[in-house]
C-alpha positions as CSV (number, residue, x, y, z in Angstrom):
1,M,90.3,150.7,144.8
2,P,93.0,152.3,142.8
3,G,95.0,149.2,142.0
4,M,92.1,147.1,140.9
5,D,91.3,148.8,137.6
6,G,94.9,149.2,136.6
7,S,95.9,145.6,136.8
8,L,93.0,143.3,136.1
9,F,91.0,145.2,133.6
10,A,93.9,146.5,131.7
11,A,95.4,143.0,131.2
12,L,92.0,141.3,130.3
13,P,92.2,142.1,126.6
14,A,95.8,140.6,126.5
15,L,94.6,137.5,128.3
16,L,91.7,137.1,125.8
17,L,94.1,137.6,122.9
18,A,96.4,134.9,124.3
19,A,93.5,132.5,124.8
20,A,92.3,133.2,121.2
21,A,95.8,132.7,119.8
22,V,96.1,129.3,121.5
23,G,92.4,128.3,120.9
24,L,92.3,129.2,117.3
25,T,95.8,128.1,116.3
26,A,95.4,124.4,117.5
27,P,92.5,123.5,115.2
28,A,94.1,125.3,112.3
29,L,97.3,123.4,112.9
30,D,95.3,120.2,113.0
31,S,93.7,121.0,109.7
32,A,97.1,121.7,108.1
33,L,98.5,118.4,109.5
34,R,95.4,116.5,108.2
35,R,96.0,117.9,104.7
36,E,99.7,117.5,105.0
37,D,100.1,121.1,104.0
38,G,103.5,122.1,105.2
39,E,103.3,125.7,104.1
40,R,100.0,126.3,105.8
41,L,101.4,124.6,108.9
42,F,104.3,127.0,109.0
43,W,102.2,130.2,108.5
44,V,99.5,129.2,111.0
45,G,102.1,128.3,113.6
46,L,104.0,131.5,113.0
47,T,100.8,133.6,113.2
48,G,99.7,131.9,116.4
49,G,103.1,132.2,117.9
50,L,103.4,135.9,117.1
51,A,99.9,136.5,118.4
52,A,100.8,134.8,121.7
53,V,104.0,136.9,122.0
54,A,102.0,140.1,121.2
55,A,99.5,139.1,124.0
56,I,102.3,138.6,126.5
57,A,103.9,141.9,125.5
58,W,100.6,143.7,125.7
59,A,99.9,142.2,129.2
60,G,103.4,143.3,130.3
61,L,102.7,146.9,129.3
62,A,99.2,146.9,130.7
63,A,99.9,145.7,134.3
64,T,102.7,144.5,136.5
65,G,102.9,140.7,136.6
66,A,100.3,140.3,133.9
67,A,102.9,139.2,131.4
68,A,103.9,136.2,133.7
69,V,100.2,135.2,134.0
70,T,99.7,135.5,130.3
71,G,102.9,133.6,129.6
72,I,101.8,130.8,131.8
73,L,98.4,130.7,130.1
74,V,100.1,130.6,126.7
75,L,102.6,127.8,127.8
76,G,99.8,125.8,129.3
77,G,97.6,126.2,126.3
78,A,100.5,125.4,123.9
79,A,101.3,122.2,125.9
80,G,97.7,121.1,125.8
81,S,97.5,121.8,122.1
82,W,100.7,120.0,121.5
83,Y,99.4,116.9,123.3
84,W,96.0,117.1,121.5
85,L,97.6,117.5,118.1
86,A,100.0,114.6,118.7
87,R,97.2,112.3,119.6
88,R,95.1,113.3,116.6
89,Q,98.1,112.9,114.3
90,R,98.9,109.5,115.7
91,A,95.3,108.4,115.3
92,R,95.3,109.6,111.7
93,K,98.5,107.6,111.0
94,L,97.1,104.5,112.6
95,A,93.9,104.8,110.6
96,R,95.9,105.4,107.4
97,A,98.1,102.3,108.1
98,R,95.0,100.2,108.9
99,K,93.3,101.4,105.6
100,L,96.4,100.5,103.5
101,R,96.7,97.1,105.3
102,N,93.1,96.3,104.6
103,R,93.4,97.4,101.0
104,R,96.5,95.2,100.6
105,L,94.7,92.2,102.2
106,D,91.7,92.8,99.9
107,S,93.9,92.8,96.9
108,L,95.7,89.6,97.9
109,R,92.3,88.0,98.6
110,K,91.1,88.9,95.2
111,R,94.2,87.6,93.5
112,R,93.9,84.3,95.5
113,E,90.2,83.9,94.6
114,A,90.9,84.6,90.9
115,V,93.4,81.7,90.8
116,L,91.0,79.4,92.7
117,L,88.0,80.4,90.5
118,E,90.0,79.8,87.3
119,W,91.3,76.4,88.6
120,S,87.7,75.4,89.7
121,S,86.4,76.2,86.2
122,Y,88.7,73.4,84.8
123,E,87.3,71.0,87.4
124,L,83.7,71.9,86.9
125,D,83.6,72.2,83.1
126,P,84.2,68.8,81.5
127,W,85.1,70.3,78.2
128,K,87.8,72.5,79.7
129,G,89.0,69.6,81.8
130,A,89.4,67.5,78.6
131,E,91.3,70.2,76.9
132,Y,93.8,70.5,79.7
133,P,94.1,67.1,81.3
134,G,95.6,66.7,84.8
135,L,94.5,70.0,86.3
136,A,92.0,68.2,88.5
137,D,94.3,65.2,89.2
138,V,96.5,65.8,92.3
139,R,98.6,62.8,91.3
140,E,100.2,65.1,88.8
141,K,103.3,66.8,90.2
142,E,102.3,70.4,89.2
143,T,98.7,70.0,90.3
144,S,99.9,68.6,93.7
145,L,102.2,71.6,94.1
146,L,99.2,73.8,93.2
147,A,97.0,72.2,95.8
148,R,99.8,72.7,98.4
149,A,100.2,76.3,97.4
150,S,96.5,76.8,97.7
151,R,96.5,75.4,101.3
152,E,99.4,77.5,102.3
153,A,97.8,80.7,100.8
154,Q,94.6,79.8,102.7
155,A,96.5,79.4,106.0
156,A,98.5,82.6,105.4
157,Q,95.2,84.5,104.7
158,E,93.7,83.3,107.9
159,A,96.8,84.3,109.8
160,A,97.1,87.7,108.1
161,S,93.3,88.5,108.5
162,D,93.6,88.4,112.3
163,D,93.6,91.9,113.8
164,A,96.6,91.1,116.0
165,A,98.6,90.0,112.9
166,D,101.8,92.0,112.3
167,E,103.2,93.2,109.0
168,D,105.3,90.0,108.6
169,A,102.0,87.9,108.5
170,V,100.7,90.2,105.7
171,N,104.1,89.8,103.8
172,R,103.9,86.0,104.2
173,Y,100.4,86.1,102.8
174,G,101.6,88.1,99.9
175,S,104.4,85.6,99.2
176,A,102.0,82.7,99.5
177,V,99.6,84.3,97.0
178,Q,102.6,84.9,94.6
179,E,103.6,81.2,95.1
180,L,100.0,80.2,94.3
181,E,99.9,82.2,91.1
182,S,103.3,80.8,90.1
183,A,102.1,77.2,90.9
184,W,98.9,77.9,88.8
185,E,101.0,79.0,85.8
186,Q,103.2,75.9,86.1
187,A,100.2,73.6,86.4
188,L,98.5,75.2,83.4
189,E,101.7,75.0,81.3
190,A,102.1,71.3,82.2
191,A,98.5,70.6,81.3
192,R,99.0,72.3,77.9
193,R,102.1,70.2,77.3
194,R,100.2,67.0,78.1
195,A,97.3,68.1,75.8
196,G,99.9,68.3,73.0
């Protein structure tokens, strides 16, 4: 079998080099993408690409037709790696966006609760209520506006907390919390004026 040893066994190291180039480059690229390290991404990609080209050239020198097989192996592996990396990067971006959204919702919830806690302290503490009259009386214009802003912030929070809510719902919640804080400041200022 004179042709057997010249083609298959001579090209085997080149095929292994091509498989290693693709198999080791993809996780290293994923690591660089995760760290957002552009320089490492460049150098890992360049090294993997040069190793793949070297494997194809080696296979071409080792046996007739082995370069084509090695090239197909490299292209198939690169396409699979590209698909895998794109899915991983997309999943990371979605997780990052979800984390930022949840952080923003938590911040808005804390701001809303801070206003409601402060407002309730004037309703529950008779001494504070006497110092700033009207904060518990919704017949007062500013307190009525505060109660309305509180209801709107509650409704906006419920709408934004839904997993299917879009970014506009979160922005409306942010505006509602800002309106609530503004209404609280106006109601408190009006109560101070009434107190003399």
